[in-house]
VOGU-3710 file (C-alpha; in Angstrom, 3 decimals, decimal comma):
1> mtklkwgmig> -7,220/-26,554/5,261  -9,974/-25,446/2,860  -8,907/-22,627/0,581  -10,689/-19,299/0,769  -12,301/-18,152/-2,470  -10,862/-15,068/-4,135  -12,016/-12,702/-6,864  -10,360/-9,753/-8,564  -11,607/-6,557/-10,195  -9,153/-4,898/-12,589
11> ggegsqigpa> -5,578/-6,064/-12,932  -6,141/-7,459/-16,397  -3,760/-8,344/-19,191  -0,914/-5,814/-19,355  -1,621/-4,477/-15,862  1,372/-3,601/-13,716  -0,134/-4,707/-10,399  -2,403/-7,557/-11,556  0,312/-10,236/-11,801  1,621/-9,375/-8,331
21> hrlgsqadgl> -1,829/-9,965/-6,854  -2,349/-13,219/-8,740  1,068/-14,517/-7,730  0,699/-13,258/-4,178  -2,766/-14,677/-3,601  -1,693/-18,123/-4,791  1,774/-18,331/-3,220  0,777/-20,095/0,007  -2,221/-22,115/-1,128  -4,592/-20,070/1,015
31> fsfeagaldv> -6,867/-18,754/-1,763  -8,348/-20,172/-4,958  -8,951/-17,777/-7,863  -12,654/-18,176/-8,609  -14,033/-14,985/-10,154  -12,974/-11,828/-11,915  -13,959/-8,682/-13,809  -10,498/-7,949/-15,123  -10,802/-5,302/-17,816  -12,788/-2,190/-18,696
41> daakgrayaq> -13,388/-3,926/-22,049  -15,963/-6,560/-21,052  -15,186/-9,055/-23,817  -11,457/-8,767/-23,278  -11,885/-9,132/-19,526  -14,034/-12,252/-19,852  -11,618/-13,867/-22,293  -8,588/-13,137/-20,136  -10,289/-14,412/-16,987  -11,117/-17,685/-18,702
51> slgiaadray> -7,553/-17,986/-19,981  -6,489/-17,875/-16,298  -8,802/-20,772/-15,479  -11,900/-18,950/-14,258  -15,187/-20,616/-15,212  -17,142/-18,846/-17,945  -20,076/-18,014/-15,645  -17,705/-16,265/-13,215  -15,721/-14,359/-15,834  -17,626/-11,104/-15,553
61> gdwkemlage> -17,850/-8,101/-17,857  -17,692/-5,478/-15,102  -17,723/-5,149/-11,313  -21,476/-4,605/-11,059  -22,095/-7,829/-12,937  -19,629/-9,565/-10,621  -21,336/-8,183/-7,528  -24,744/-9,348/-8,726  -23,384/-12,736/-9,750  -21,392/-13,492/-6,634
71> rgrddkvdlv> -23,701/-12,238/-3,892  -26,337/-14,831/-4,812  -24,027/-17,851/-4,906  -23,644/-20,393/-2,130  -19,964/-20,614/-3,096  -19,402/-16,869/-3,435  -15,907/-15,463/-3,077  -14,685/-14,624/0,416  -12,325/-11,838/-0,638  -12,417/-9,310/-3,485
81> tvatpnnthf> -9,323/-7,397/-4,577  -9,942/-3,984/-6,149  -7,133/-3,107/-8,570  -8,860/-0,551/-10,776  -8,091/3,148/-11,437  -8,104/5,378/-8,361  -11,384/7,121/-9,151  -13,330/3,822/-8,977  -11,980/2,491/-5,667  -14,588/4,060/-3,399
91> eitksfleag> -17,736/2,914/-5,169  -16,508/-0,636/-5,741  -15,068/-1,105/-2,254  -18,152/0,322/-0,541  -20,521/-1,805/-2,629  -18,733/-5,078/-1,916  -18,355/-4,354/1,799  -22,074/-3,585/2,075  -22,828/-6,850/0,260  -20,875/-8,829/2,843
101> fhvlcekpmt> -17,519/-9,386/1,138  -14,050/-8,834/2,586  -12,092/-6,368/0,426  -8,441/-5,662/-0,360  -8,224/-2,281/-2,076  -5,264/-0,866/-3,943  -4,007/2,509/-2,755  -5,087/5,219/-2,561  -8,217/3,764/-1,016  -10,390/6,721/-2,044
111> mtveegeeiv> -10,214/10,043/-3,850  -11,334/12,172/-0,882  -11,109/12,188/2,910  -14,898/12,093/3,160  -14,992/8,923/1,065  -12,293/7,417/3,252  -14,290/8,114/6,401  -17,320/6,510/4,783  -15,344/3,352/3,982  -14,186/3,152/7,616
121> rvakasgktc> -17,784/3,444/8,787  -19,094/0,908/6,265  -16,372/-1,609/7,078  -17,138/-1,316/10,786  -20,878/-1,655/10,244  -20,493/-4,638/7,915  -18,132/-6,503/10,217  -15,985/-7,278/7,180  -12,292/-6,618/6,712  -11,242/-3,780/4,455
131> avnycysayp> -7,491/-3,903/3,867  -5,332/-1,563/1,793  -2,378/-2,855/-0,200  0,496/-1,141/1,577  2,483/-4,217/0,668  5,925/-2,818/1,472  4,981/-3,077/5,146  4,858/-6,851/4,648  8,531/-7,373/3,819  10,000/-9,594/6,560
141> mvrqmkamva> 12,700/-7,108/7,511  10,221/-4,239/7,749  8,292/-6,400/10,207  11,602/-6,894/12,037  12,115/-3,125/12,250  8,624/-2,679/13,676  9,306/-5,352/16,301  12,620/-3,739/17,274  11,008/-0,325/17,750  8,157/-1,836/19,768
151> agelgairtv> 10,674/-3,663/21,975  12,436/-0,372/22,743  15,734/-1,390/21,132  16,180/2,099/19,639  14,780/3,948/22,627  12,453/6,871/22,045  12,241/7,616/18,305  13,573/11,049/17,420  13,579/11,207/13,612  12,207/9,261/10,647
161> vanfshghha> 13,558/9,866/7,139  11,615/8,193/4,326  11,649/8,485/0,583  10,133/6,918/-2,480  11,874/8,491/-5,441  12,538/7,188/-8,926  13,321/8,614/-12,348  10,969/6,655/-14,592  8,745/9,631/-15,444  11,577/12,047/-16,155
171> agddadnprv> 11,165/12,084/-19,928  9,359/15,191/-21,111  8,179/13,419/-24,277  6,380/10,740/-22,246  3,230/12,829/-21,922  1,124/10,589/-24,156  2,150/7,306/-22,539  -1,145/6,025/-21,015  0,689/4,314/-18,128  2,205/7,668/-17,196
181> rwrydpaqag> -0,393/10,238/-18,254  -3,179/9,234/-15,835  -0,933/9,731/-12,803  -0,845/13,511/-13,424  -4,485/13,879/-14,514  -6,743/15,144/-11,680  -9,772/13,447/-13,258  -8,161/10,027/-12,768  -5,562/10,485/-10,022  -7,333/13,023/-7,807
191> vsgqmadcgi> -5,773/16,074/-6,164  -2,236/14,695/-6,057  0,170/12,912/-8,381  3,369/11,541/-6,886  2,447/12,059/-3,244  -0,757/10,031/-3,634  0,912/7,429/-5,854  4,189/6,716/-4,049  4,644/9,165/-1,196  1,879/7,574/0,849
201> halhmasfit> 3,718/4,240/0,763  6,702/5,886/2,458  4,477/7,805/4,871  2,559/4,666/5,803  5,866/2,869/6,322  6,981/5,557/8,770  3,794/5,186/10,807  3,781/1,389/10,544  7,315/0,883/11,834  7,126/3,446/14,633
211> gdeveklsad> 3,586/2,625/15,739  2,837/6,341/15,569  0,622/8,578/13,437  1,233/11,815/11,553  -0,332/14,803/13,318  0,709/17,771/11,158  2,814/18,469/8,094  4,355/21,083/5,825  4,742/20,388/2,094  6,390/21,738/-1,046
221> fastvkgrvl> 5,136/20,417/-4,424  6,624/20,876/-7,879  5,561/19,941/-11,417  8,875/19,905/-13,223  7,795/18,411/-16,557  5,893/20,783/-18,819  2,205/19,997/-19,197  1,753/18,093/-15,951  -1,058/19,406/-13,773  -0,161/17,408/-10,675
231> eddamvnfrt> 3,178/17,257/-8,866  6,021/14,968/-9,904  8,246/15,937/-6,961  7,357/16,646/-3,329  9,094/17,318/-0,028  7,072/16,863/3,164  8,118/17,642/6,722  5,891/16,137/9,390  5,453/15,684/13,119  3,859/12,643/14,715
241> mkgtvgrlwt> 1,474/12,349/17,636  4,436/11,413/19,866  6,535/14,343/18,631  8,862/12,476/16,261  10,397/14,611/13,500  9,646/13,276/10,010  11,192/13,988/6,603  9,776/12,613/3,354  10,929/13,069/-0,242  9,059/11,537/-3,160
251> stialgrqhg> 9,766/12,068/-6,852  9,317/10,598/-10,320  12,026/12,653/-11,996  15,054/11,502/-9,970  17,080/10,162/-12,884  19,361/7,335/-11,819  17,127/6,105/-9,017  15,223/2,948/-9,842  12,663/1,888/-7,236  13,909/4,221/-4,527
261> ldiaiygekg> 11,846/3,271/-1,486  13,920/3,407/1,683  13,506/4,434/5,299  15,721/5,305/8,261  14,632/5,342/11,903  16,759/7,199/14,455  16,187/6,825/18,200  17,984/7,806/21,386  19,754/4,426/21,639  20,295/3,509/17,992
271> gmrwaseqpn> 19,367/3,849/14,341  18,482/1,532/11,462  17,972/1,707/7,717  16,173/-0,458/5,143  15,897/-0,173/1,355  13,518/-2,057/-0,908  16,298/-2,702/-3,408  18,244/-4,581/-0,686  15,235/-6,004/1,166  17,061/-8,805/2,999
281> qiiynrlgar> 19,075/-6,492/5,234  18,696/-3,928/7,993  21,685/-1,695/8,666  21,687/-1,265/12,438  23,744/1,009/14,669  23,601/0,909/18,446  24,889/3,923/20,315  28,647/3,548/20,781  28,857/0,248/18,877  29,940/-0,894/15,422
291> teiiekgeag> 27,594/-1,090/12,456  25,672/-4,369/12,271  23,849/-6,034/9,373  20,734/-7,965/10,323  19,901/-10,578/7,674  16,545/-12,049/6,734  16,443/-15,682/7,795  19,036/-15,481/10,542  18,440/-16,702/14,078  16,847/-14,462/16,660
301> lsedaqrmsr> 14,470/-12,467/14,454  10,992/-11,521/15,639  8,126/-13,991/15,281  6,510/-11,796/12,647  9,696/-11,537/10,548  10,126/-15,304/10,707  6,480/-15,907/9,822  6,769/-13,692/6,748  9,878/-15,491/5,395  9,668/-18,523/3,139
311> vaiahpegfp> 13,189/-19,246/1,920  16,572/-19,635/3,598  19,006/-16,899/4,517  20,677/-15,050/1,591  17,803/-15,820/-0,814  15,731/-12,745/-1,747  11,958/-13,041/-1,797  11,006/-9,675/-3,255  7,872/-7,746/-4,161  5,435/-10,528/-5,181
321> lavaniyvdl> 6,010/-12,354/-1,908  5,599/-9,129/0,048  2,174/-8,901/-1,620  1,699/-12,569/-0,709  2,314/-11,681/2,929  -0,649/-9,306/2,795  -2,754/-12,275/1,665  -1,294/-14,400/4,481  -2,448/-11,813/7,013  -5,789/-11,452/5,241
331> aakirgegkg> -6,441/-15,184/5,391  -5,640/-15,172/9,105  -7,969/-12,219/9,701  -10,829/-13,714/7,675  -10,480/-17,008/9,539  -10,416/-15,208/12,879  -6,916/-16,350/13,779  -5,901/-12,847/14,826  -2,326/-12,837/13,525  -0,612/-10,187/11,479
341> nlptaedglr> -0,218/-6,445/11,053  -2,674/-5,848/8,250  -2,965/-2,326/6,753  -6,644/-1,440/7,145  -9,200/1,116/6,010  -8,074/3,339/8,879  -4,586/3,397/7,360  -6,065/4,206/3,968  -8,039/7,063/5,477  -5,026/8,502/7,313
351> smaavfaavd> -3,049/8,402/4,075  -5,727/10,264/2,158  -5,995/12,876/4,912  -2,215/13,362/4,710  -2,402/13,756/0,922  -5,060/16,465/1,174  -3,137/18,143/3,969  0,014/18,137/1,805  -1,894/19,627/-1,127  -3,311/22,314/1,163
361> saskdgawvd> 0,088/23,075/2,676  1,810/23,254/-0,713  -0,822/25,749/-1,902  0,019/27,895/1,146  3,796/27,971/0,624  4,450/25,193/3,096  2,246/26,299/5,978  1,885/23,695/8,713  -1,548/22,029/8,621  -3,369/19,313/10,559
371> arppmfr> -2,867/15,970/8,778  -5,392/13,944/10,785  -8,765/12,840/9,380  -11,585/14,819/11,032  -13,066/11,653/12,547  -9,770/10,927/14,357  -9,156/14,430/15,757
//
C-alpha cells in the first residue's frame, strides 16, 4: 500500500506535542513525513526539519511558505497537522482546507465559536477532512466503552462523571515559565485557560462514549494562583440532548494528581470507569453482579477496540499510540475506506461552544446557559 504524504506545522524541537505526532503518524507505516514548517524561528525550523529527514526544499520557514510550496507540487502532502499556538489554528486550518488539503488540527480548533462554524462550512465545501486531535478517544478501551454503550449493555445512561485534573501548574512562582504562562494569557489561549486546554478533552470524551451531545451547562471558574487572568480550576455541570446528567471537574492545581483524565459512565443496568493512567482496563459493574475488569487484548472485545490494539494483552500502548490511532482513522477516511470514529470539525466546534458557554455561565454565578453552537440549534 502506497504511503500517504504528511506535513506538519509547529511541533518543533522542544515541543510537548510534536514528538507524539511524529511517532503517531509513523507507527503503522501509513504516512511518510515529507514537509514541515516546524518553528516560529524560520532558520531553526528549517534546520530541525532537515535533521528529521525532510528535503531542504520542503523544510519551510513558515506555514504560508509551506502552503505556497506544497499546493503547486504534483507530490504535495495529503495531510497537514496543525500543532501551533491556539490563536493561529483558525487561519492555518482554513487556508489549507481551502487549498485542498486534509487537516488534523490540535485542540482547541479555533479561538471563537464563529471561527469554528466557519471551519465546519469550509471543510464541507472543500470536501476535505478536518479532524481535531481528541486523541484520548482513540485509546482501545475507550472505543470499547463506546461500543458497550451503543450496544445497550449499560441501558439508558443516567450520569457521566468526567475529570481532567493535575497539579503541574500549582507553583505560584511558575508565572514566568513560557510553557505555563501562555495557557493563562487571553491573547494566546483565548477566553479560557484550563477548560479550553484540558476540560474539553473530558467533555468530548463524555459525548464520544455516550453518543450524545451537551445541550446546556452551568459553570464555576476560579483563578487560584495570583496573577493568572484565566481560570486554573473549573467545575461544570451539564445536561445532554438525551437528558443525561453530567459532572466535570478540571484543574491544574490539584497537587498529587499527575495526568488525571478519567471518566465514569452510569446507566440503568450497569456502570463502568476508565482512567488514562491505567488505560488497559475498564472497571465494569453490572446491576446485581460482582465487579469485573475488562482487559485490553482479551477475547470478545468490540471490532473497534481490537482494531486499535497492536500488542498482546497486559502490554500497555499509551499516549503516542493513541495519537497513532487518530492517524489510522485519518488514513482510512482519506482513502475512502469509511472505518473509524474520527473526531471532526463538528466536534471541535461543539467544544468551543461549550467553552464559551462555560465562560458565560461562570460570569453569571453559574447560571444555566445553552452550550450548543448556533448553527446546531
